N, C-alpha and C positions, 0 to 999 in steps of 0.2 A: 452657562446662562452669567455668569460672573463676565464673562468676556462681553457679552451685550452691555452690561452695565459698565462697567471700563469703558468701553466704544461711548458709550452717552456722556459719560461725564467727561472725559477726555473730550468729544467734540465739543462740550459745553464749554470748557475751560481754553481751547483752540482759538474761540471766536473773541477773546480778550484781547489776541496779539496780533490777527490778521488786519493787515493792511488794504483798504477801499478807497479808491479815488482820491488820494494824497492825502486819507487820514485813516488812523487805526482806532480803535475801540478799546477803550479801559473799562473793566467792570470794576466800580466804586463800591459797591454794597449788592451782595445776592445772600437772600436765606429763602427756608422755606417758610410760606405763610399759609396759616390757618386762616379757616370759611372768612372771618369777620376783620381782618388785617389788609390794610393799603399803603402804599408807599408812596413820599412825595420824596420830590429833591430840589435843590436850586441852590446858587452860591453864596458863600457867606464870608465876609472878609472881617479883619480885626485892623480898621483904619490906622490906629498908632504906631502896632509892631509890624504892618507892611505882609500882613499873612492872610492866607485866602484857603478855604476848603469846600467840599461840596457836603451841604447840610441834608442828610437823609432823615426823613419823617416817618416814624413807623406808627401808624394808628389804628388803635382796635376800635373800630364801630360798636355800637350798639346792635342787639340783634334785628331789630326793625331797621338798620341802615342808615339811621340817621347820622350824619358826619359832624355833627356838635356833642356828640354824645360820645360815650367811652374815653380812653385815654390817649395820649400821645408818648413818644420816645424819641427825643432828638438824638441825631447819632452825628458825630462830626466826621466826615470819611478823608482823611487830606490826601492829597495826589501832589506826586512829584513834579517839580518844575511849574507849581502853579503858587503865584502870589500875588500881592496887592503892592502896586506901583505907587507911592505918596504923592511924588514929585506932578504925574499926570494925572492922577485919579482913576486907573484901570486896575482891572482884574488881568492879570498878565499870565498866560502859558507860554513858557520858555523853556527847549529842550536844544542844545548844541547853538546851533546857528536859527533855529526856527523861533520865531517869536510874533505870537500871536494875539490880540489884547479880544478876551472872552466877555467881559462885561466892562462899564464904563460909570463912573459916579450920575448920578441922574437926582438934582434937587428941586422939589417943589414947597415954597413956602420954606418952614424949619425943620422939614424932613426929607436926608438923605438916603435912597436906595440903590441898587446895582440895576443897570438896564442891558441886557444880554446883548449882542452883536451878533448872535448867530454864529460865529466862526467856531464855538466849542461846544455845541450842541448836547445839553443832558438830555436822557432819554429813560422814562421809566416804562417798566414792561413788566408781563407776568405772562407764565404759561405753564401749563398743565403737562406733567410729563409720567409715564406709568414705568413703575418699580416691575422687577420681577427678579425675586430670589430662589427661582427653582420649584418654589411649591407655592408662593402666593404672589399674586399682582396688586397693587394699589397704586393710586394716584394721589401726586402731591403738587401743589403748585408752588411755582418758584418764582419768586419776585428780585429784579436785578435793575441797577440804577447805572447805566452805560454812560460811559463820556467820551464825544466824538473827538479825539485830539488830532490836528493836521501834522501832517509829516514834513510840508515845506512850508514857506510863507505864502500868504495871501495875499 
């Protein structure tokens, strides 16, 4: 039965490297979630230093599922090739000759935020999988943050 578990884990990791339709998926963050945990993700930048990353928020909800209760944990997740271009005010992904704008600065009054272009979508998902060690079966929910990265300039 260890072979089945190894196959399941191997298939889970292989999805991070598969290319589909000119894009590849990179798992930015993955973990086993308990009942009242939720994930969120978005791009964040340090405009002065030109750095960019995916911000992952792990939130523990109260048992009655009110989102304003509980606690949060912010987890910065770096991605190779992702940076903030200070001159153009854009969040850029670059790998070799591929250069894609993932987000741009957007300003309203005195507040500046990032507006995603849709060329590097972030996907937050969770799935329940069954583990079997030869004696017992148990279900666990795995949450993932996946970044779709283009393999060619669009």
